[in-house]
N, C-alpha and C positions, 0 to 999 in steps of 0.2 A: 853076353851069359845072362838067361832068363831067370829071374830072383827067385818065382814061383811057377809051375807048372798051371798051364788052362787048366785043369780041374781046381787045384789046389785054392785057384784065382775065383772059380765059381762058387767052391764053398765059402772064402771070406765074404761073397758079394753076397751067399744067402743068407749067413750072418747075421752082416749089417741089415739087411733089409727086413731079417726076423725083431731085429732088434729095434730099429726104426717102428715100426708098426707096432712093437711092443710097448714102446713106452707111448705112443700117440695115443693108444687105447688106453693106457693105463691111467693117463693124465686128462684122458677123455669126462666130459663132464656133464651135471643137468643144471639145469638151471632153478637156485631154491625160490620158493615161490615170491609174490610181491610183498607179501606182509614181512616174510623173512630180509627180505633185500632192505626193504625200509626201517627196520628194525637197527639192521649192522648201517645204514647210511647215518640215522638216529644217535647211533653212537660215535661212529666218527665225528659227525657233525659237533657232538656235544664237546669232544675234548679238543677239538682243532677251534673251537670259538666260531663257528660258520650257521648263520642260519639255518635247520637243517631243512625247511622247504624248499631251499634256492637250490639243495645239493642236490635232491629228490629230484627234481624238476629237471634239473640237468640229466641225471640219467634216465628220467624220462624221456627226453628229447635224444638223448643222446642214442638209447638203445633200447627202446620200449621196456626197460628195468631186465631185461637178457645179457648175459655174459657169454653165454655160449648157445652156437646154433643146434640147429637140431641134430647134427650127425652128431653133437657131442666137442666139435672144435670150438676154440677163444673166437666171440667175434673179435676179426679183424678187418681194417675201412682203409687201406693205404697204410699208413703208419699209426694208426689210430687203434688202439687197441683194449678188447673187454666192456666193461660196463661204462663206464666211464668213457669213452674212448682216447685212453690217452697217449699222446705221440712220447715216444721215447727216441725220436731223432738227435737229440743232445744228449743220450746216454746219461743222463740222471734217474734213473730208476731200473729195478730188474726186470730184464724184459720177460724172462720166463715167470717170474710171481705176477708182474701184470697180468700175462695168460692165463695163469692157472691159481690163483691166489685172490678171491675177490677182494676179503678183505683188504689186500695190500694196493687190489687195483682201487677202491672206494678212498683209500689214505692216499694213493697217489692224487685221483683226481681234486681230493681237499686241497691239499700242495700245489696241486696248477691252477686252482679258484685263487688262494690266495696270494699265489707271483702275481695274478693279474689283479688282484686288489693290490696288492703292490705298487703294480705301475701305476695305478689308479692314484694313490694316498701320495706316491712320492710324483706326482705330475708326470709320468710317463707316457702316457693317456689320460684322456681328461674324467673330469674326476665330480662330484655331487656336494653342496653342501660343505659342512666339518668333517664328513665321512667315518662318519660312528657307523662302525659293523654293526649297533644292534638297530638300525633304521633299516629297512629292508628297500624304502627307495633310493637308498643310495648306493646300493651296489649295481645299478646299471649299469658303469661303462667294462666296471668288471666281468658282469655277466656276456657284453659285448666280445671282450678279450680271450674269454675264452674261448669262442669259434672262430677265434684271429680277428685281430685290430685291421677289419676290414671295410671300407665303404660301402661293400651291400649289405651292411647292416646296420646303415644312415637310413634313418624312418623317410626321410626326407628324399631317398634315391631307392627304395626298397621296389619301386613297379620297375624301375630301369633293366632289373634285374631279374623279373618274371616269375618275382618272389609275393607272395602274398603276407608272409610278415618278415619281420626282421629274426636274429634268433634270440635276442632277447624280449621279443613279444611272445615268441613261442613258450619260452619261458613262463611267462608272466599268464599267459592263454591254462598251461598245465595247471595251476598254480590256483588259478580260480576256478576251473573248471571242476580239477578233481580233488585240490583241497580244502576248496572254500574263499579261497582268501584274496582278497582285491590288492593287486599294488598300483600307487598311482603313478602313472609316467611322468617324467621331466616335461618341463617344457622343450618340445621340440622346435620352438623360435629360438631355443641360443646355440644349433645346430644350422651349420651351415646348408645350406641348398644341394650341394653336390661335395663328393670328396670327404675325407677325413676330418673331423672335428680337431681343433688345436691343442696339442699337448698341455697348455696350460688352463685351459678351458674350463671354468669351473662352475657349475650350473645351479641353483639354488635347492635346493632339495623342496620338493611339492609340501604345500600347506599341511595335507593332510597324509600323516605317515603311520607303516604298521612295526610294532616290536619284533624284533628276531629272536627274542626271546634266549640270548646268549646268557649263559652262565659264568655270572661272575666270582671272584675268590676273595677271601677274608683277611684282613691281618690274622697271624698267626696259624692261618694254614699251613700243612706241609706240603710239600707238590715233589715232582719228579722232570726231571724232561723226560717228553715224548715225542713221539713221531716217524714219518720215515728219512728222516734225515740224519746224517753222523753227528753232526755239531751242532750246538749251539751256542749264541754267542752273549754276554753280557756286556750291559754299555754301563757309561758314569751317570747316565742320567738316561731320561724318556728320549726314546730316537737320539740318543746323543753318542756317542766315541764307542767304538769296541776295546773293553779292555781285560775280559775275560772269555776263554772258549771251555764248553762244558762239554763234555759226553755224550752220549744216552743214560737214560737212568740216574741223574745226577741228581743227587736229594737236597733240597733247600728249603727254607721256611722263610713266609712273606714277611716284611717286615715294612713295608710301606705300600701303597696303590688301591684301586686304580687308579692310575693315571691317561685320562683319553689324548693321545696326541699321534698325528701322524696315522691315522686310522686304525688304529692297533688302543687296546688298552695292557698299560704295564704296568709290573710291579718289581718292587725293588725283593731281592730274593739273598737271603744269607746265606752263603753253604758252609763256611767255615773263615775262621779269624784273617783269614789272607784274601776268602773268594766272596764278594757282594756284588751287585749291580741291578739293572732294570734286564727284562727282559718279556717280551710281547705273551700275553695271555695263551695265545694258540698253542705253545710249546710247553705249556704248563701242565701237570694232569694232578691235581689233587691226589690227596693217599690219605689223610690225617687233618687234626689240627692237634694246637698245643694244648688244649681242655679234655680233648675227649681220649689222646694217642692216635694210633693209626687204626685206620677203618677196619675191621676184619672182613668187612663183607665188600663183594666186588662190585655193587650197584646198586650201594649208596652216597657215590664220591659226586655225585650233581645232585640229590634228591634233598627236597625241600625239609624231610622230616632225617637228613643224617644224623645231626648232634641229639634228637628226642631218642633214636631207635641204638647209637653208642650210649646214651644215659640207660637203657636198659640192661645194654650188656655190662657195662659198668657195675649197676646195681645186684647184675646173676641174674635177673626176670627173663634172656634170652642167652642163648650158648653161640659160641661161634660155629661160624657153615661159610662155604663160598659164596653164597648169596642169602638176601634176605626177601627179594623180591617186594619190596615194599609198595608197586603199586597191583597188587593180585588184592583180590577180596579177602577179608579177614571170613573163616567161620566161625559158626558160638562155639564150637569147641577150643581153639583157639582164642579167642576170647577170653574162654574160664581159663584157656591155661598163664595166660598173660598177667589177668586178674588173680590166682590163686595166688601165683608166683611173687607178686605184688604184696598181696597181705602176709603171706609168709613170713617174707622179707622183712616186713616194718616190723612184725609179732617179732621179730629175732633179733632185731638191732634195740626195741624195746626192750626187752629182756636182758639184754648186754648192756643196755644202759641202768639199770636195776640192779644186775649182780654187781656194776661199780660201785654204785651206791651205797648197797649191802657193806661192801667190804670196806669204804671210805669209813662206816660209823664208828661210834664207843666201844669198847670190850663188852661192858652189860647188855648194849643191843644186841652185837654178835653170838653173847651166851642164848638171849630170850627169843633168837632168830632160831638157835641150833635145836633148840626145843619143840618147836614144832611139829608133829606127827609126819614123819614122810608117808606119802602115797604110796601104795603098792603097783607094781607093775599092772596089776587089772584093773588100777583105778588111772592110770595113768594114759592104759591103753585101749581107748572105746573101740567099736564098733560102729563108722557111720551108718545112717539110716539110709535102707537098700534106696536107690532112686526108682521113683514112682515111674518113669516113662516108660510104655511099650518098647520102645526104639530104643532104650539103654544100651542096649549089646552093640549095636552099633560106634558106641565109644570107643574110640583106640585107649589099647590096656595102660600106655602112658600120662593118657589124661583123667581117665577114669577118676582118682585121687583128688584133681582139683575142679571138675563136674562134680563130685559129693560138695566137695567144701563149699563151691557157691551157691548149691542148692540148700547145702543147711544154714548157710546165712540167711538165707528167706531172699534169694536174689534169682531164684529162676521160678518167682510165685507165678509169673505169666503163662506159663509154660504147663498144659494140663497134663493130657493124654501122650503127646508126643514132644520132645524135644530137637529132634531131628539136627541133630550135634553136626552133621558132614554141611550142613547148607549154610548160604551165603548169609551174612549177620547186617540186618539193618541199621539205620541212623535212631530209628526209635526204639528198635528192641535193645541197642548198644544202652540206649538211656534208662530203659524198663530196668536191666539189670542193674544198674549203677545209682538206680532211683533209693534204694535204702541202707546204701554206703553212708550217706552223710547227711546231719540234719537241712534243713533250709531254713537260712536266718530270718527271723520275724522281720526285718526289714523289708524283705520282701515278698511281704503279705499280699499288698494291694497292687502286686505288679501282673497285668495281663498279658504274658505270654504271649498271646497271638498280637498283642499289638508291636512285638518288635518282629515275631516271625509271622506273614501273611499266609505260609502254606499248611496251617494245623489246622485247618477248618475239619479236616477226614478221619481226625486223630477223637478217639474217646478222651474222658477226661484223666481220666488217670494213664493216657499217654503223653496227652498235655501235659499233665503236672508233672511226670518222669521227665520231658525236656526241661520246664522249666527247673526245678531242679539242678540237673546236671549242668546249663546253662550259670544260674546262680552263683553256682559252685566251682564255675572257673573252670570243667570240666572237658564243654564241649563246647563250641561256637557255632554259628552257623559258616553254611557253604558257596552262597552268594549275598548280595547285598538285600538285607530282611527276607531270606529264605533259611529254611533250616533243610531242607530238601530230605524231610523224613522216611521215604521210602528209600532214596538212595543206601547201595550197599556199603558199607564201613571198609576200607583199603587197610592193610596190615599198616602200614605209614601211617594212618587216622588212627590206629588202635596204639601204634605206639608210641605215638604224642598225648591220648588219653592216658596210658598208662604210667605216663613220666608225672603228669599232673595230680592220678591219683598219688602215685609212689608219695608226691613230695607232702601231701595233704595228710597221708596216712601218719605219717609223722612230725604232723604240726598234729595230728589228734588220733584219736581213738573210735573203731569202725561204731557205727550208730547201736 
């Protein structure tokens, strides 16, 4: 007996075709711009402690930075999927996410590269030098293995396969041509004239090397396990025996490290009184530190100014938000807000200290203090002088009081008709704003600031004096060796670092 009539079967088939077509179209995608792709790769590379230029070059060679075909379907070549052309023949990843989640595809590509690096560091394939992952030249055999541990990638055999370059050389060429960095090749004389090199082969690191710019962590950092894997292992020592298994997002605190061993930077992590051990940097994501607490911004964990930014947050100079955007350029208005809040908080703290001192004096002194006439409201609240700038109306409402305060302190005297509050702030403009905050020590009277920074020739005497004051007061330093870069724009991170120094100095002294 037939279960379904012919008409019913046709309806079911049509429904299936519709659903399949709908799902295909729903998941169809367009490629992000190259800049967006590179930003995503850099974020993953930072987390995974992989030199980002290598991961970006792999994406360039594998897919030309494209995850989707022109019709919106994922790029698939044989068993290789998407941007990083990740193969899932062994079932280690989620195939659907590899196809439709670009971030996940990048994470999987990073995981594949780290697996190849592990093969090299533990001599499943050949290795280079001490296998320090922060040396780009040491990744030669890991890159070879990313394309398959095949003899066709032996540079001594490349012409036999009608190839112009080996896979690893294509990576190097992309890095040189598109990122302006030359990676030095290993000495090919160590390689066999044919076939694959021995697994036990260790080729010396080239004499000249390039840094991978991997960010290392510090003792006291808060971390959590992070990656595409479901479990992570703690060991009894760097590269030692497994002693504990951790899940994803397991919190801990770094107590020792880093220690370089078998191609990885290892950290000892305290989880609880029963769980402590060593784990690779690659699976740890920094979330804060003992001194500053949990980082309240999602984009500062790997930034050089993270502690300065958290200092400002803990002082109340900046507020919690999703991101701080440390590498964005600071505007004049933002700098005024930072500076005004730093000054206000310092005044508040000093008033609190004075109140405590008054409370601690004897009875007679308290009575005498109480006889001082109290100012009326009209005396306490005075209307600030109107800003003289023609474009004052461009200042955001929440910034007006701080700009007015900075103006009243005489810190905006270098601006005449217009302030241009929303424009980017240069480093020399920042020093002019700070120049009247503190006195210049007489010990620096004979100091020629141009002898320290050779690029101040085009500055006016007033601007040079402002740079000198800021420098001798420890508020700002040079940007490069012997250079101040006065016309470079000031980043929000640099502004944060300056504000921490200003705030600390205000706590020690009074404003001029």
